[in-house]
C-alpha positions as CSV (number, residue, x, y, z in Angstrom):
1,X,-12.5,4.4,-5.8
2,X,-12.2,6.7,-2.8
3,X,-10.3,5.5,0.3
4,X,-8.1,6.6,3.3
5,X,-4.5,7.1,4.2
6,X,-3.5,5.1,7.3
7,X,-0.6,4.0,9.4
8,X,0.2,0.4,10.1
9,X,0.4,-0.2,13.8
10,X,1.1,-4.0,13.9
11,X,-0.6,-7.4,14.1
12,X,-2.7,-9.0,16.7
13,X,-5.6,-11.5,16.9
14,X,-9.4,-11.2,17.4
15,X,-11.7,-14.0,18.7
16,X,-15.0,-14.3,16.8
17,X,-18.2,-15.2,18.6
18,X,-17.8,-18.9,17.7
19,X,-14.3,-19.0,19.2
20,X,-12.3,-18.9,15.9
21,X,-9.1,-16.9,16.1
22,X,-8.6,-14.3,13.3
23,X,-5.2,-12.8,12.7
24,X,-5.6,-9.1,12.0
25,X,-3.4,-6.0,11.2
26,X,-4.4,-2.8,13.0
27,X,-4.3,0.4,10.9
28,X,-4.6,3.8,12.5
29,X,-6.8,6.0,10.4
30,X,-6.6,9.7,11.4
31,X,-9.1,11.8,9.5
32,X,-8.0,12.7,6.0
33,X,-8.6,16.2,4.6
34,X,-9.5,16.9,0.9
35,X,-6.8,19.1,-0.4
36,X,-7.6,19.4,-4.1
37,X,-10.2,18.3,-6.6
38,X,-8.9,17.2,-10.0
39,X,-11.3,17.5,-12.9
40,X,-11.2,16.3,-16.5
41,X,-11.8,19.9,-17.9
42,X,-8.8,21.4,-15.9
43,X,-6.4,18.5,-15.3
44,X,-7.4,15.9,-17.8
45,X,-8.5,13.3,-15.3
46,X,-10.9,13.1,-12.3
47,X,-9.5,12.5,-8.8
48,X,-9.6,13.6,-5.2
49,X,-6.4,14.5,-3.4
50,X,-6.3,14.0,0.3
51,X,-3.7,14.5,3.1
52,X,-3.3,13.4,6.7
53,X,-0.8,13.4,9.6
54,X,1.6,16.0,10.9
55,X,5.1,16.9,9.9
56,X,7.5,19.3,11.6
57,X,8.9,21.1,8.5
58,X,7.2,21.5,5.1
59,X,8.4,23.3,1.9
60,X,6.8,26.7,1.4
61,X,5.0,25.7,-1.9
62,X,3.4,22.7,0.0
63,X,2.4,25.0,2.8
64,X,0.6,27.3,0.4
65,X,-1.1,24.3,-1.3
66,X,-2.6,22.9,1.9
67,X,-3.5,26.3,3.2
68,X,-6.5,26.2,0.9
69,X,-7.9,23.4,3.0
70,X,-7.2,25.3,6.2
71,X,-4.3,22.9,7.2
72,X,-1.0,23.9,8.8
73,X,0.8,20.6,8.2
74,X,0.4,17.2,6.5
75,X,2.6,14.1,6.5
76,X,1.2,12.1,3.5
77,X,-0.7,13.1,0.4
78,X,-2.4,10.7,-2.0
79,X,-4.8,11.0,-4.9
80,X,-7.8,8.7,-5.4
81,X,-9.2,8.4,-8.9
82,X,-13.0,8.8,-8.9
83,X,-15.6,9.1,-11.6
84,X,-17.6,11.8,-9.9
85,X,-16.0,14.5,-7.8
86,X,-19.3,16.3,-7.1
87,X,-19.6,14.7,-3.7
88,X,-16.3,16.2,-2.4
89,X,-15.1,19.7,-1.6
90,X,-11.8,21.2,-0.4
91,X,-11.5,21.0,3.4
92,X,-13.9,18.0,3.7
93,X,-12.9,15.4,6.3
94,X,-12.9,11.7,5.5
95,X,-12.8,9.1,8.2
96,X,-13.4,5.4,8.9
97,X,-17.1,5.9,8.2
98,X,-16.3,5.3,4.6
99,X,-15.9,1.6,5.3
100,X,-18.1,-1.0,7.0
101,X,-17.2,-4.1,9.0
102,X,-17.2,-7.1,6.7
103,X,-16.3,-5.0,3.6
104,X,-13.6,-6.2,1.3
105,X,-10.9,-3.6,0.4
106,X,-7.5,-3.3,-1.3
107,X,-4.4,-2.2,0.7
108,X,-1.3,-0.6,-0.8
109,X,2.0,-0.1,1.0
110,X,5.7,-0.1,0.7
111,X,7.0,-3.7,1.3
112,X,9.8,-4.3,3.8
113,X,13.3,-3.9,2.4
114,X,15.4,-7.0,2.7
115,X,18.6,-5.8,1.2
116,X,20.7,-7.7,-1.4
117,X,19.5,-11.3,-1.7
118,X,20.3,-14.3,-3.9
119,X,18.0,-16.0,-6.3
120,X,16.7,-18.6,-3.9
121,X,15.3,-16.0,-1.5
122,X,14.5,-13.4,-4.1
123,X,12.9,-15.5,-6.8
124,X,12.3,-18.9,-5.2
125,X,14.9,-20.8,-7.2
126,X,15.7,-24.5,-6.3
127,X,18.9,-25.3,-4.6
128,X,21.7,-27.0,-6.5
129,X,23.1,-30.5,-5.8
130,X,24.1,-31.1,-2.2
131,X,26.4,-34.0,-3.1
132,X,30.2,-34.1,-2.6
133,X,32.1,-32.1,-5.2
134,X,29.3,-29.6,-6.1
135,X,30.1,-25.9,-5.9
136,X,26.7,-24.7,-7.0
137,X,24.5,-25.1,-3.9
138,X,22.8,-21.7,-4.1
139,X,24.1,-20.3,-7.5
140,X,21.7,-19.2,-10.2
141,X,23.2,-21.5,-12.8
142,X,23.8,-20.6,-16.5
143,X,22.4,-17.2,-17.5
144,X,23.7,-17.0,-21.1
145,X,21.9,-17.5,-24.3
146,X,24.5,-19.4,-26.4
147,X,26.1,-17.6,-29.4
148,X,22.8,-16.0,-30.4
149,X,22.1,-13.4,-29.1
150,X,25.3,-13.7,-27.1
151,X,24.1,-11.6,-24.2
152,X,22.0,-12.0,-21.0
153,X,18.3,-11.5,-21.9
154,X,16.8,-8.4,-20.4
155,X,14.7,-9.1,-17.3
156,X,16.6,-12.3,-16.3
157,X,16.0,-13.2,-12.7
158,X,19.3,-12.5,-10.9
159,X,20.5,-11.6,-7.4
160,X,19.8,-8.0,-6.3
161,X,18.0,-5.8,-3.9
162,X,14.8,-7.3,-2.6
163,X,11.7,-5.5,-1.2
164,X,11.1,-1.8,-0.8
165,X,8.5,-1.9,-3.6
166,X,5.0,-0.6,-3.8
167,X,2.8,-3.6,-3.2
168,X,-1.0,-4.0,-3.3
169,X,-2.9,-6.9,-1.6
170,X,-6.4,-7.3,-2.8
171,X,-9.6,-8.6,-1.3
172,X,-8.8,-8.1,2.4
173,X,-11.7,-8.2,4.8
174,X,-12.4,-5.5,7.5
175,X,-13.0,-7.4,10.7
176,X,-13.5,-4.5,13.1
177,X,-13.8,-0.7,13.1
178,X,-13.2,1.3,16.3
179,X,-14.1,4.9,15.6
180,X,-13.2,6.1,19.1
181,X,-9.6,4.7,18.8
182,X,-9.5,5.6,15.0
183,X,-8.4,2.1,14.2
184,X,-9.4,-0.5,11.6
185,X,-8.6,-4.2,12.0
186,X,-8.0,-5.9,8.7
187,X,-7.8,-9.7,8.3
188,X,-4.4,-11.0,7.5
189,X,-1.1,-9.3,6.8
190,X,-0.5,-6.1,4.8
191,X,2.7,-4.7,3.2
192,X,5.2,-2.6,5.2
193,X,6.8,-2.3,8.6
194,X,5.2,-0.8,11.7
195,X,4.3,2.9,11.4
196,X,4.5,2.8,7.6
197,X,2.0,4.7,5.5
198,X,-0.6,2.4,3.8
199,X,-3.5,3.2,1.5
200,X,-6.9,1.7,2.2
201,X,-9.0,1.7,-0.9
202,X,-12.5,0.5,-1.7
203,X,-12.5,-2.6,-3.9
204,X,-12.5,-1.6,-7.6
205,X,-15.5,-3.1,-9.4
206,X,-15.4,-3.4,-13.2
207,X,-17.5,-0.7,-14.8
208,X,-18.1,1.1,-11.5
209,X,-16.6,4.1,-9.7
210,X,-17.4,6.3,-6.6
């Protein structure tokens, strides 16, 4: 499904007509430009590649790529898989008019990095005994598998780096769209820190495409 590339600006709250407070995340959505059309005949799959934003320096091959869409610079590039590419052409502008207030969308972003964390914070493990003499308050406990297979099973939940992963939150409601400010207010929280790139995508319905 087609969508937009945006930038997370932060969280605030909106009062509805009945006085209910709704926490929202504000996303800046500068117009996205179609850079390339992927087709099944040529590329093996059907997709629309879009770009947005400004960046000071770009590699020469990328400059040549975006020149076809009459762009001088771009900060972020993303491909949206679609069933029919006939409605799109190189250089076409996509903006917040793709969405409507009250529409439910999926938001993808890079989650906040939290560094090296233990199993309690990283995986939600329970604490060990708090009584006198215990030395295992926040330890993961036994991780072995006896004599057979005599190794730690692959995928075992252990301490390690937490966050910094691509995360998608589904079924988020668009509360308000301000085309003049190029902003979309989405109900609830979305992945990432302020000014991080996020992908706003129309909700994927089974058996349907754009």
